[in-house]
DRENTORKOL-3810 file (N, C-alpha, C; in nm, 4 decimals):
REM DRENTORKOL-3810
@n.u->0.0841; n.v->-0.1197; n.w->0.0071; ca.u->0.0020; ca.v->-0.0022; ca.w->-0.0009; c.u->0.0871; c.v->0.1223; c.w->-0.0016
@n.u->0.0715; n.v->0.2147; n.w->-0.0990; ca.u->0.1524; ca.v->0.3347; ca.w->-0.1038; c.u->0.0824; c.v->0.4426; c.w->-0.0236
@n.u->0.1546; n.v->0.4955; n.w->0.0787; ca.u->0.0974; ca.v->0.5834; ca.w->0.1807; c.u->0.1762; c.v->0.7165; c.w->0.1710
@n.u->0.1054; n.v->0.8189; n.w->0.1721; ca.u->0.1500; ca.v->0.9572; ca.w->0.1767; c.u->0.1092; c.v->1.0246; c.w->0.3033
@n.u->0.1991; n.v->1.1159; n.w->0.3522; ca.u->0.1637; ca.v->1.2014; ca.w->0.4663; c.u->0.1574; c.v->1.3525; c.w->0.4240
@n.u->0.0384; n.v->1.4036; n.w->0.4416; ca.u->0.0280; ca.v->1.5553; ca.w->0.4229; c.u->0.0292; c.v->1.6133; c.w->0.5550
@n.u->0.1411; n.v->1.6869; n.w->0.5884; ca.u->0.1683; ca.v->1.7272; ca.w->0.7168; c.u->0.1558; c.v->1.8818; c.w->0.7423
@n.u->0.1021; n.v->1.9222; n.w->0.8464; ca.u->0.0984; ca.v->2.0702; ca.w->0.8807; c.u->0.0285; c.v->2.0997; c.w->1.0082
@n.u->0.0185; n.v->2.2229; n.w->1.0428; ca.u->-0.0526; ca.v->2.2555; ca.w->1.1735; c.u->-0.2070; c.v->2.2721; c.w->1.1394
@n.u->-0.2307; n.v->2.3129; n.w->1.0223; ca.u->-0.3742; ca.v->2.3197; ca.w->0.9775; c.u->-0.4631; c.v->2.3974; c.w->1.0805
@n.u->-0.4184; n.v->2.5099; n.w->1.1143; ca.u->-0.4959; ca.v->2.5913; ca.w->1.2171; c.u->-0.5374; c.v->2.7264; c.w->1.1582
@n.u->-0.6453; n.v->2.7091; n.w->1.0717; ca.u->-0.7326; ca.v->2.6139; ca.w->1.0434; c.u->-0.6987; c.v->2.5483; c.w->0.9030
@n.u->-0.7597; n.v->2.4417; n.w->0.8706; ca.u->-0.7539; ca.v->2.3669; ca.w->0.7368; c.u->-0.8134; c.v->2.4611; c.w->0.6445
@n.u->-0.7641; n.v->2.5040; n.w->0.5324; ca.u->-0.8030; ca.v->2.6006; ca.w->0.4341; c.u->-0.8391; c.v->2.5402; c.w->0.3063
@n.u->-0.8869; n.v->2.6205; n.w->0.2149; ca.u->-0.9115; ca.v->2.5730; ca.w->0.0755; c.u->-0.7881; c.v->2.5280; c.w->0.0092
@n.u->-0.6862; n.v->2.6036; n.w->0.0483; ca.u->-0.5532; ca.v->2.5631; ca.w->-0.0106; c.u->-0.5088; c.v->2.4307; c.w->0.0282
@n.u->-0.5343; n.v->2.3878; n.w->0.1623; ca.u->-0.5043; ca.v->2.2525; ca.w->0.2014; c.u->-0.5917; c.v->2.1571; c.w->0.1264
@n.u->-0.7150; n.v->2.1837; n.w->0.1085; ca.u->-0.8019; ca.v->2.0923; ca.w->0.0344; c.u->-0.7514; c.v->2.0728; c.w->-0.1075
@n.u->-0.7053; n.v->2.1775; n.w->-0.1595; ca.u->-0.6459; ca.v->2.1748; ca.w->-0.2994; c.u->-0.5378; c.v->2.0635; c.w->-0.3035
@n.u->-0.4461; n.v->2.0754; n.w->-0.2102; ca.u->-0.3337; ca.v->1.9753; ca.w->-0.2005; c.u->-0.3891; c.v->1.8446; c.w->-0.1892
@n.u->-0.4834; n.v->1.8136; n.w->-0.0981; ca.u->-0.5356; ca.v->1.6795; ca.w->-0.0727; c.u->-0.5967; c.v->1.6337; c.w->-0.2063
@n.u->-0.6768; n.v->1.7007; n.w->-0.2686; ca.u->-0.7410; ca.v->1.6692; ca.w->-0.3970; c.u->-0.6372; c.v->1.6131; c.w->-0.4944
@n.u->-0.5253; n.v->1.6875; n.w->-0.5071; ca.u->-0.4213; ca.v->1.6595; ca.w->-0.6084; c.u->-0.3375; c.v->1.5461; c.w->-0.5600
@n.u->-0.3151; n.v->1.5254; n.w->-0.4246; ca.u->-0.2334; ca.v->1.4121; ca.w->-0.3701; c.u->-0.3012; c.v->1.2871; c.w->-0.3725
@n.u->-0.4346; n.v->1.2831; n.w->-0.3529; ca.u->-0.5097; ca.v->1.1543; ca.w->-0.3347; c.u->-0.4889; c.v->1.0520; c.w->-0.4526
@n.u->-0.4974; n.v->1.0969; n.w->-0.5826; ca.u->-0.4678; ca.v->0.9951; ca.w->-0.6834; c.u->-0.3344; c.v->0.9314; c.w->-0.6860
@n.u->-0.2390; n.v->0.9891; n.w->-0.6086; ca.u->-0.0991; ca.v->0.9382; ca.w->-0.6082; c.u->-0.0837; c.v->0.8279; c.w->-0.5078
@n.u->-0.1759; n.v->0.8111; n.w->-0.4163; ca.u->-0.1587; ca.v->0.7184; ca.w->-0.2991; c.u->-0.2718; c.v->0.6303; c.w->-0.2775
@n.u->-0.2476; n.v->0.5163; n.w->-0.2273; ca.u->-0.3564; ca.v->0.4279; ca.w->-0.1730; c.u->-0.4265; c.v->0.4787; c.w->-0.0528
@n.u->-0.3399; n.v->0.5509; n.w->0.0232; ca.u->-0.3820; ca.v->0.6008; ca.w->0.1620; c.u->-0.3179; c.v->0.7357; c.w->0.1770
@n.u->-0.3808; n.v->0.8419; n.w->0.2211; ca.u->-0.3263; ca.v->0.9713; ca.w->0.2536; c.u->-0.3574; c.v->0.9918; c.w->0.4019
@n.u->-0.2527; n.v->1.0187; n.w->0.4834; ca.u->-0.2649; ca.v->1.0535; ca.w->0.6182; c.u->-0.2549; c.v->1.2102; c.w->0.6200
@n.u->-0.3528; n.v->1.2764; n.w->0.6809; ca.u->-0.3432; ca.v->1.4172; ca.w->0.7086; c.u->-0.2863; c.v->1.4142; c.w->0.8540
@n.u->-0.1667; n.v->1.4500; n.w->0.8617; ca.u->-0.0948; ca.v->1.4564; ca.w->1.0034; c.u->-0.0886; c.v->1.5967; c.w->1.0535
@n.u->-0.1581; n.v->1.6231; n.w->1.1677; ca.u->-0.1663; ca.v->1.7527; ca.w->1.2416; c.u->-0.0478; c.v->1.7574; c.w->1.3354
@n.u->0.0472; n.v->1.8314; n.w->1.3045; ca.u->0.1696; ca.v->1.8553; ca.w->1.3885; c.u->0.1233; c.v->1.9350; c.w->1.5139
@n.u->0.1529; n.v->1.8730; n.w->1.6338; ca.u->0.1247; ca.v->1.9458; ca.w->1.7542; c.u->0.2474; c.v->2.0035; c.w->1.8196
@n.u->0.2523; n.v->2.1365; n.w->1.8418; ca.u->0.3730; ca.v->2.2068; ca.w->1.8946; c.u->0.3070; c.v->2.2812; c.w->2.0182
@n.u->0.3413; n.v->2.2283; n.w->2.1424; ca.u->0.2922; ca.v->2.2951; ca.w->2.2559; c.u->0.3366; c.v->2.4317; c.w->2.2768
@n.u->0.4354; n.v->2.4833; n.w->2.2156; ca.u->0.4976; ca.v->2.6179; ca.w->2.2243; c.u->0.4444; c.v->2.7105; c.w->2.1253
@n.u->0.3546; n.v->2.6623; n.w->2.0380; ca.u->0.2939; ca.v->2.7598; ca.w->1.9373; c.u->0.1549; c.v->2.7933; c.w->1.9810
@n.u->0.1201; n.v->2.9207; n.w->1.9645; ca.u->-0.0139; ca.v->2.9692; ca.w->1.9995; c.u->-0.1046; c.v->2.9446; c.w->1.8914
@n.u->-0.2112; n.v->2.8616; n.w->1.9148; ca.u->-0.3132; ca.v->2.8212; ca.w->1.8051; c.u->-0.4394; c.v->2.8641; c.w->1.8370
@n.u->-0.5293; n.v->2.8851; n.w->1.7309; ca.u->-0.6689; ca.v->2.9231; ca.w->1.7400; c.u->-0.7477; c.v->2.8109; c.w->1.7751
@n.u->-0.7095; n.v->2.6924; n.w->1.7355; ca.u->-0.7990; ca.v->2.5746; ca.w->1.7693; c.u->-0.7174; c.v->2.4554; c.w->1.8310
@n.u->-0.7643; n.v->2.3896; n.w->1.9195; ca.u->-0.6921; ca.v->2.2742; ca.w->1.9809; c.u->-0.6629; c.v->2.1680; c.w->1.8757
@n.u->-0.5625; n.v->2.0851; n.w->1.9130; ca.u->-0.5386; ca.v->1.9762; ca.w->1.8201; c.u->-0.6690; c.v->1.8830; c.w->1.7979
@n.u->-0.7402; n.v->1.8625; n.w->1.9024; ca.u->-0.8657; ca.v->1.7751; ca.w->1.8785; c.u->-0.9633; c.v->1.8491; c.w->1.7950
@n.u->-0.9890; n.v->1.9830; n.w->1.8126; ca.u->-1.0755; ca.v->2.0536; ca.w->1.7323; c.u->-1.0307; c.v->2.0456; c.w->1.5835
@n.u->-0.9029; n.v->2.0566; n.w->1.5576; ca.u->-0.8486; ca.v->2.0578; ca.w->1.4131; c.u->-0.8805; c.v->1.9263; c.w->1.3623
@n.u->-0.8515; n.v->1.8223; n.w->1.4337; ca.u->-0.8674; ca.v->1.6798; ca.w->1.3989; c.u->-1.0130; c.v->1.6425; c.w->1.3586
@n.u->-1.1047; n.v->1.6917; n.w->1.4532; ca.u->-1.2452; ca.v->1.6648; ca.w->1.4224; c.u->-1.3004; c.v->1.7336; c.w->1.3125
@n.u->-1.2537; n.v->1.8618; n.w->1.2899; ca.u->-1.2980; ca.v->1.9456; ca.w->1.1717; c.u->-1.2573; c.v->1.8786; c.w->1.0518
@n.u->-1.1214; n.v->1.8344; n.w->1.0394; ca.u->-1.0758; ca.v->1.7681; ca.w->0.9200; c.u->-1.1479; c.v->1.6280; c.w->0.8896
@n.u->-1.1664; n.v->1.5644; n.w->1.0026; ca.u->-1.2282; ca.v->1.4264; ca.w->0.9816; c.u->-1.3781; c.v->1.4495; c.w->0.9195
@n.u->-1.4400; n.v->1.5502; n.w->0.9679; ca.u->-1.5868; ca.v->1.5692; ca.w->0.9146; c.u->-1.5778; c.v->1.5999; c.w->0.7608
@n.u->-1.4686; n.v->1.6787; n.w->0.7174; ca.u->-1.4564; ca.v->1.6981; ca.w->0.5767; c.u->-1.4405; c.v->1.5696; c.w->0.4904
@n.u->-1.3695; n.v->1.4782; n.w->0.5534; ca.u->-1.3317; ca.v->1.3475; ca.w->0.4806; c.u->-1.3944; c.v->1.2283; c.w->0.5326
@n.u->-1.5084; n.v->1.2371; n.w->0.6064; ca.u->-1.5714; ca.v->1.1245; ca.w->0.6604; c.u->-1.6111; c.v->1.0184; c.w->0.5529
@n.u->-1.6369; n.v->1.0586; n.w->0.4369; ca.u->-1.6783; ca.v->0.9609; ca.w->0.3297; c.u->-1.5627; c.v->0.9070; c.w->0.2489
@n.u->-1.4284; n.v->0.9550; n.w->0.2911; ca.u->-1.3178; ca.v->0.9080; ca.w->0.2110; c.u->-1.2407; c.v->0.8039; c.w->0.2857
@n.u->-1.2576; n.v->0.6710; n.w->0.2583; ca.u->-1.1907; ca.v->0.5687; ca.w->0.3311; c.u->-1.0339; c.v->0.5708; c.w->0.3130
@n.u->-0.9819; n.v->0.6387; n.w->0.2099; ca.u->-0.8489; ca.v->0.6344; ca.w->0.1920; c.u->-0.7772; c.v->0.7650; c.w->0.2518
@n.u->-0.8524; n.v->0.8404; n.w->0.3383; ca.u->-0.7966; ca.v->0.9576; ca.w->0.4171; c.u->-0.7997; c.v->0.9333; c.w->0.5504
@n.u->-0.6926; n.v->0.9305; n.w->0.6268; ca.u->-0.6838; ca.v->0.9262; ca.w->0.7812; c.u->-0.6287; c.v->1.0403; c.w->0.8320
@n.u->-0.6942; n.v->1.0897; n.w->0.9495; ca.u->-0.6522; ca.v->1.2193; ca.w->1.0020; c.u->-0.5992; c.v->1.1741; c.w->1.1451
@n.u->-0.4749; n.v->1.2210; n.w->1.1732; ca.u->-0.4174; ca.v->1.1959; ca.w->1.3004; c.u->-0.3330; c.v->1.3167; c.w->1.3500
@n.u->-0.3039; n.v->1.3243; n.w->1.4840; ca.u->-0.2193; ca.v->1.4149; ca.w->1.5388; c.u->-0.0938; c.v->1.3603; c.w->1.5696
@n.u->0.0103; n.v->1.4317; n.w->1.5680; ca.u->0.1390; ca.v->1.3757; ca.w->1.6109; c.u->0.2248; c.v->1.4978; c.w->1.6719
@n.u->0.3306; n.v->1.4539; n.w->1.7428; ca.u->0.4338; ca.v->1.5557; ca.w->1.7897; c.u->0.5744; c.v->1.5021; c.w->1.7588
@n.u->0.6690; n.v->1.5735; n.w->1.7508; ca.u->0.7939; ca.v->1.5353; ca.w->1.7094; c.u->0.8313; c.v->1.5586; c.w->1.5585
@n.u->0.9316; n.v->1.5044; n.w->1.5148; ca.u->0.9703; ca.v->1.5205; ca.w->1.3764; c.u->0.8677; c.v->1.4584; c.w->1.2747
@n.u->0.8248; n.v->1.5328; n.w->1.1742; ca.u->0.7417; ca.v->1.4814; ca.w->1.0732; c.u->0.7975; c.v->1.3698; c.w->1.0103
@n.u->0.9274; n.v->1.3651; n.w->0.9605; ca.u->0.9860; ca.v->1.2508; ca.w->0.9031; c.u->0.9743; c.v->1.1147; c.w->0.9927
@n.u->1.0002; n.v->1.1346; n.w->1.1145; ca.u->0.9851; ca.v->1.0240; ca.w->1.2075; c.u->0.8346; c.v->0.9727; c.w->1.2078
@n.u->0.7516; n.v->1.0623; n.w->1.2150; ca.u->0.6053; ca.v->1.0146; ca.w->1.2100; c.u->0.5780; c.v->0.9462; c.w->1.0861
@n.u->0.6236; n.v->0.9994; n.w->0.9686; ca.u->0.5921; ca.v->0.9512; ca.w->0.8332; c.u->0.6515; c.v->0.7945; c.w->0.8468
@n.u->0.7736; n.v->0.7679; n.w->0.8832; ca.u->0.8188; ca.v->0.6432; ca.w->0.8862; c.u->0.7487; c.v->0.5492; c.w->0.9829
@n.u->0.7062; n.v->0.6008; n.w->1.0980; ca.u->0.6259; ca.v->0.5216; ca.w->1.1910; c.u->0.5061; c.v->0.4724; c.w->1.1237
@n.u->0.4320; n.v->0.5538; n.w->1.0517; ca.u->0.3062; ca.v->0.5458; ca.w->0.9745; c.u->0.3261; c.v->0.4548; c.w->0.8451
@n.u->0.4505; n.v->0.4255; n.w->0.8125; ca.u->0.4698; ca.v->0.3564; ca.w->0.6905; c.u->0.4525; c.v->0.4414; c.w->0.5602
@n.u->0.4650; n.v->0.5706; n.w->0.5747; ca.u->0.4551; ca.v->0.6585; ca.w->0.4673; c.u->0.5927; c.v->0.6951; c.w->0.4045
@n.u->0.6042; n.v->0.6582; n.w->0.2803; ca.u->0.7356; ca.v->0.6750; ca.w->0.2058; c.u->0.7408; c.v->0.8257; c.w->0.1547
@n.u->0.6442; n.v->0.9022; n.w->0.1587; ca.u->0.6314; ca.v->1.0272; ca.w->0.0990; c.u->0.5732; c.v->1.1156; c.w->0.1855
@n.u->0.6150; n.v->1.2560; n.w->0.2001; ca.u->0.5584; ca.v->1.3548; ca.w->0.2738; c.u->0.5139; c.v->1.4541; c.w->0.1545
@n.u->0.3911; n.v->1.4931; n.w->0.1632; ca.u->0.3320; ca.v->1.5846; ca.w->0.0673; c.u->0.3273; c.v->1.7346; c.w->0.1246
@n.u->0.3790; n.v->1.8389; n.w->0.0621; ca.u->0.3757; ca.v->1.9670; ca.w->0.1087; c.u->0.3242; c.v->2.0587; c.w->-0.0056
@n.u->0.2489; n.v->2.1580; n.w->0.0284; ca.u->0.1993; ca.v->2.2528; ca.w->-0.0683; c.u->0.2980; c.v->2.3791; c.w->-0.0574
@n.u->0.3232; n.v->2.4367; n.w->-0.1786; ca.u->0.4082; ca.v->2.5531; ca.w->-0.1684; c.u->0.3460; c.v->2.6649; c.w->-0.2536
@n.u->0.3395; n.v->2.7822; n.w->-0.1958; ca.u->0.2728; ca.v->2.9031; ca.w->-0.2503; c.u->0.3685; c.v->2.9984; c.w->-0.3180
@n.u->0.4974; n.v->2.9942; n.w->-0.2820; ca.u->0.5944; ca.v->3.0928; ca.w->-0.3337; c.u->0.7258; c.v->3.0304; c.w->-0.3444
@n.u->0.8217; n.v->3.1239; n.w->-0.3996; ca.u->0.9574; ca.v->3.0723; ca.w->-0.4116; c.u->1.0098; c.v->3.0571; c.w->-0.2643
@n.u->0.9759; n.v->3.1451; n.w->-0.1817; ca.u->1.0176; ca.v->3.1370; ca.w->-0.0287; c.u->0.9736; c.v->3.0121; c.w->0.0230
@n.u->0.8443; n.v->2.9748; n.w->0.0166; ca.u->0.7951; ca.v->2.8425; ca.w->0.0580; c.u->0.8810; c.v->2.7248; c.w->-0.0096
@n.u->0.8985; n.v->2.7256; n.w->-0.1403; ca.u->0.9829; ca.v->2.6303; ca.w->-0.2103; c.u->1.1114; c.v->2.6058; c.w->-0.1505
@n.u->1.1821; n.v->2.7026; n.w->-0.1301; ca.u->1.3158; ca.v->2.6996; ca.w->-0.0706; c.u->1.3178; c.v->2.6366; c.w->0.0736
@n.u->1.2298; n.v->2.6776; n.w->0.1508; ca.u->1.2168; ca.v->2.6223; ca.w->0.2834; c.u->1.1871; c.v->2.4801; c.w->0.2904
@n.u->1.0908; n.v->2.4463; n.w->0.2093; ca.u->1.0406; ca.v->2.3090; ca.w->0.2052; c.u->1.1402; c.v->2.2192; c.w->0.1216
@n.u->1.2083; n.v->2.2667; n.w->0.0423; ca.u->1.3191; ca.v->2.1933; ca.w->-0.0338; c.u->1.4306; c.v->2.1621; c.w->0.0648
@n.u->1.4714; n.v->2.2546; n.w->0.1393; ca.u->1.5741; ca.v->2.2392; ca.w->0.2510; c.u->1.5299; c.v->2.1216; c.w->0.3518
@n.u->1.3998; n.v->2.1339; n.w->0.3973; ca.u->1.3507; ca.v->2.0464; ca.w->0.4810; c.u->1.3400; c.v->1.9052; c.w->0.4229
@n.u->1.3042; n.v->1.8939; n.w->0.2966; ca.u->1.3006; ca.v->1.7719; ca.w->0.2248; c.u->1.4301; c.v->1.7110; c.w->0.2218
@n.u->1.5451; n.v->1.7688; n.w->0.2054; ca.u->1.6677; ca.v->1.7313; ca.w->0.1965; c.u->1.7131; c.v->1.6668; c.w->0.3234
@n.u->1.6849; n.v->1.7406; n.w->0.4391; ca.u->1.7033; ca.v->1.6772; ca.w->0.5735; c.u->1.6311; c.v->1.5599; c.w->0.6076
@n.u->1.4987; n.v->1.5631; n.w->0.5630; ca.u->1.4171; ca.v->1.4514; ca.w->0.6016; c.u->1.4646; c.v->1.3256; c.w->0.5176
@n.u->1.5015; n.v->1.3443; n.w->0.3901; ca.u->1.5569; ca.v->1.2320; ca.w->0.3083; c.u->1.6841; c.v->1.1735; c.w->0.3810
@n.u->1.7720; n.v->1.2732; n.w->0.4169; ca.u->1.8976; ca.v->1.2377; ca.w->0.4811; c.u->1.8748; c.v->1.1576; c.w->0.6143
@n.u->1.7871; n.v->1.1957; n.w->0.6953; ca.u->1.7669; ca.v->1.1432; ca.w->0.8245; c.u->1.6862; c.v->1.0084; c.w->0.8158
@n.u->1.5836; n.v->0.9955; n.w->0.7253; ca.u->1.4951; ca.v->0.8855; ca.w->0.7384; c.u->1.4737; c.v->0.8178; c.w->0.5986
@n.u->1.5234; n.v->0.8757; n.w->0.4812; ca.u->1.4901; ca.v->0.8150; ca.w->0.3597; c.u->1.3503; c.v->0.8601; c.w->0.3016
@n.u->1.2731; n.v->0.9279; n.w->0.3803; ca.u->1.1421; ca.v->0.9699; ca.w->0.3204; c.u->1.1552; c.v->1.0749; c.w->0.2287
@n.u->1.0964; n.v->1.0596; n.w->0.1122; ca.u->1.0892; ca.v->1.1519; ca.w->0.0074; c.u->0.9802; c.v->1.2637; c.w->0.0279
@n.u->0.9914; n.v->1.3748; n.w->-0.0325; ca.u->0.9035; ca.v->1.4784; ca.w->-0.0182; c.u->0.8428; c.v->1.5232; c.w->-0.1613
@n.u->0.7158; n.v->1.5336; n.w->-0.1724; ca.u->0.6584; ca.v->1.5790; ca.w->-0.3003; c.u->0.6013; c.v->1.7148; c.w->-0.2816
@n.u->0.6500; n.v->1.8160; n.w->-0.3457; ca.u->0.6009; ca.v->1.9477; ca.w->-0.3407; c.u->0.4957; c.v->1.9915; c.w->-0.4577
@n.u->0.3851; n.v->2.0257; n.w->-0.4033; ca.u->0.2868; ca.v->2.0684; ca.w->-0.5062; c.u->0.2616; c.v->2.2113; c.w->-0.4978
@n.u->0.2661; n.v->2.2818; n.w->-0.6069; ca.u->0.2510; ca.v->2.4214; ca.w->-0.6022; c.u->0.1119; c.v->2.4654; c.w->-0.5943
@n.u->0.0845; n.v->2.5787; n.w->-0.5363; ca.u->-0.0463; ca.v->2.6220; ca.w->-0.5169; c.u->-0.1204; c.v->2.6455; c.w->-0.6436
@n.u->-0.2454; n.v->2.6135; n.w->-0.6561; ca.u->-0.3247; ca.v->2.6436; ca.w->-0.7715; c.u->-0.3428; c.v->2.7864; c.w->-0.7926
@n.u->-0.3581; n.v->2.8359; n.w->-0.9173; ca.u->-0.3724; ca.v->2.9816; ca.w->-0.9345; c.u->-0.4913; c.v->3.0269; c.w->-0.8550
@n.u->-0.4647; n.v->3.1417; n.w->-0.7870; ca.u->-0.5658; ca.v->3.2137; ca.w->-0.7043; c.u->-0.5674; c.v->3.1655; c.w->-0.5636
@n.u->-0.4781; n.v->3.0679; n.w->-0.5331; ca.u->-0.4766; ca.v->3.0124; ca.w->-0.3973; c.u->-0.3365; c.v->3.0437; c.w->-0.3304
@n.u->-0.2615; n.v->3.1095; n.w->-0.3986; ca.u->-0.1231; ca.v->3.1338; ca.w->-0.3402; c.u->-0.1158; c.v->3.2243; c.w->-0.2305
@n.u->-0.2347; n.v->3.3086; n.w->-0.2046; ca.u->-0.2288; ca.v->3.3959; ca.w->-0.0923; c.u->-0.3007; c.v->3.3457; c.w->0.0238
@n.u->-0.3617; n.v->3.2319; n.w->0.0072; ca.u->-0.4439; ca.v->3.1602; ca.w->0.1125; c.u->-0.3516; c.v->3.0861; c.w->0.2121
@n.u->-0.3579; n.v->3.1225; n.w->0.3385; ca.u->-0.2841; ca.v->3.0656; ca.w->0.4354; c.u->-0.3679; c.v->3.0608; c.w->0.5734
@n.u->-0.3306; n.v->2.9702; n.w->0.6657; ca.u->-0.3950; ca.v->2.9526; ca.w->0.7897; c.u->-0.3706; c.v->3.0886; c.w->0.8658
@n.u->-0.2457; n.v->3.1407; n.w->0.8416; ca.u->-0.2085; ca.v->3.2669; ca.w->0.9148; c.u->-0.3049; c.v->3.3895; c.w->0.8699
@n.u->-0.3341; n.v->3.3946; n.w->0.7480; ca.u->-0.4171; ca.v->3.4984; ca.w->0.6909; c.u->-0.5633; c.v->3.4724; c.w->0.7386
@n.u->-0.6166; n.v->3.3500; n.w->0.7403; ca.u->-0.7423; ca.v->3.3182; ca.w->0.7886; c.u->-0.7591; c.v->3.3554; c.w->0.9428
@n.u->-0.6609; n.v->3.3211; n.w->1.0230; ca.u->-0.6610; ca.v->3.3522; ca.w->1.1614; c.u->-0.6725; c.v->3.5109; c.w->1.1846
@n.u->-0.5885; n.v->3.5805; n.w->1.1133; ca.u->-0.5792; ca.v->3.7212; ca.w->1.1326; c.u->-0.7121; c.v->3.7890; c.w->1.0829
@n.u->-0.7649; n.v->3.7483; n.w->0.9691; ca.u->-0.8934; ca.v->3.8087; ca.w->0.9187; c.u->-1.0052; c.v->3.7759; c.w->1.0224
@n.u->-1.0104; n.v->3.6508; n.w->1.0801; ca.u->-1.0996; ca.v->3.6095; ca.w->1.1696; c.u->-1.0899; c.v->3.6959; c.w->1.2935
@n.u->-0.9687; n.v->3.7160; n.w->1.3352; ca.u->-0.9509; ca.v->3.7953; ca.w->1.4544; c.u->-1.0053; c.v->3.9319; c.w->1.4512
@n.u->-1.0016; n.v->3.9934; n.w->1.3323; ca.u->-1.0644; ca.v->4.1245; ca.w->1.3038; c.u->-1.2146; c.v->4.1248; c.w->1.2630
@n.u->-1.2719; n.v->4.0106; n.w->1.2827; ca.u->-1.4146; ca.v->3.9944; ca.w->1.2547; c.u->-1.4639; c.v->3.9814; c.w->1.1076
@n.u->-1.3683; n.v->3.9578; n.w->1.0303; ca.u->-1.3956; ca.v->3.9380; ca.w->0.8751; c.u->-1.4544; c.v->3.8046; c.w->0.8533
@n.u->-1.5384; n.v->3.7888; n.w->0.7477; ca.u->-1.5918; ca.v->3.6643; ca.w->0.7114; c.u->-1.4851; c.v->3.5924; c.w->0.6388
@n.u->-1.4419; n.v->3.4712; n.w->0.6880; ca.u->-1.3413; ca.v->3.3878; ca.w->0.6243; c.u->-1.4037; c.v->3.2587; c.w->0.5602
@n.u->-1.5367; n.v->3.2425; n.w->0.5547; ca.u->-1.6029; ca.v->3.1235; ca.w->0.5091; c.u->-1.5602; c.v->3.0794; c.w->0.3674
@n.u->-1.5326; n.v->3.1840; n.w->0.2817; ca.u->-1.4850; ca.v->3.1504; ca.w->0.1512; c.u->-1.3469; c.v->3.0860; c.w->0.1435
@n.u->-1.2673; n.v->3.0989; n.w->0.2510; ca.u->-1.1246; ca.v->3.0385; ca.w->0.2559; c.u->-1.1298; c.v->2.9055; c.w->0.3313
@n.u->-1.2386; n.v->2.8707; n.w->0.3716; ca.u->-1.2455; ca.v->2.7384; ca.w->0.4465; c.u->-1.3301; c.v->2.6362; c.w->0.3670
@n.u->-1.2879; n.v->2.5079; n.w->0.3570; ca.u->-1.3511; ca.v->2.4172; ca.w->0.2700; c.u->-1.4789; c.v->2.3713; c.w->0.3385
@n.u->-1.5714; n.v->2.3170; n.w->0.2673; ca.u->-1.6943; ca.v->2.2606; ca.w->0.3193; c.u->-1.7030; c.v->2.1072; c.w->0.2780
@n.u->-1.7633; n.v->2.0342; n.w->0.3493; ca.u->-1.7883; ca.v->1.8944; ca.w->0.3054; c.u->-1.8335; c.v->1.8863; c.w->0.1631
@n.u->-1.7820; n.v->1.7982; n.w->0.0936; ca.u->-1.8201; ca.v->1.7842; ca.w->-0.0502; c.u->-1.7340; c.v->1.8622; c.w->-0.1467
@n.u->-1.6463; n.v->1.9444; n.w->-0.0894; ca.u->-1.5433; ca.v->2.0299; ca.w->-0.1690; c.u->-1.4562; c.v->1.9314; c.w->-0.2450
@n.u->-1.4307; n.v->1.8097; n.w->-0.1767; ca.u->-1.3317; ca.v->1.7228; ca.w->-0.2482; c.u->-1.3856; c.v->1.6730; c.w->-0.3745
@n.u->-1.5266; n.v->1.6681; n.w->-0.3924; ca.u->-1.5757; ca.v->1.6106; ca.w->-0.5123; c.u->-1.5893; c.v->1.7096; c.w->-0.6298
@n.u->-1.5583; n.v->1.8368; n.w->-0.6023; ca.u->-1.5671; ca.v->1.9487; ca.w->-0.7099; c.u->-1.4532; c.v->1.9243; c.w->-0.8076
END
């Protein structure tokens, strides 16, 4: 079984994240959405709230599993039998940071990384933007996926 790991903090899970999942699913028999937990990071949602929200989006997809983890992403990937880490990149800056991390992950564990560029129009969507807009009372519903968006 070919397993991929789509890892991130997903605080919150956005339409950009949904885009990455849609494009990664055909590549794998199973895709794990791994919610990285960092106790030192200030988050809008608890890890359990993030996990439950993402599980609702994918409850009809038997090839998608949602889990939380702490520690190194590459170690979690190996533990879960994932030979690939999937990451979305929105800019050259994202690409460089993810490429460097991919090199280290491959060196440490042999896990490969697949970088998927943002779809046109989604390169400005980030969890940080959604949190900030939400903080100022703006409607962010258009930046958050709904159940059924995977089918679009």
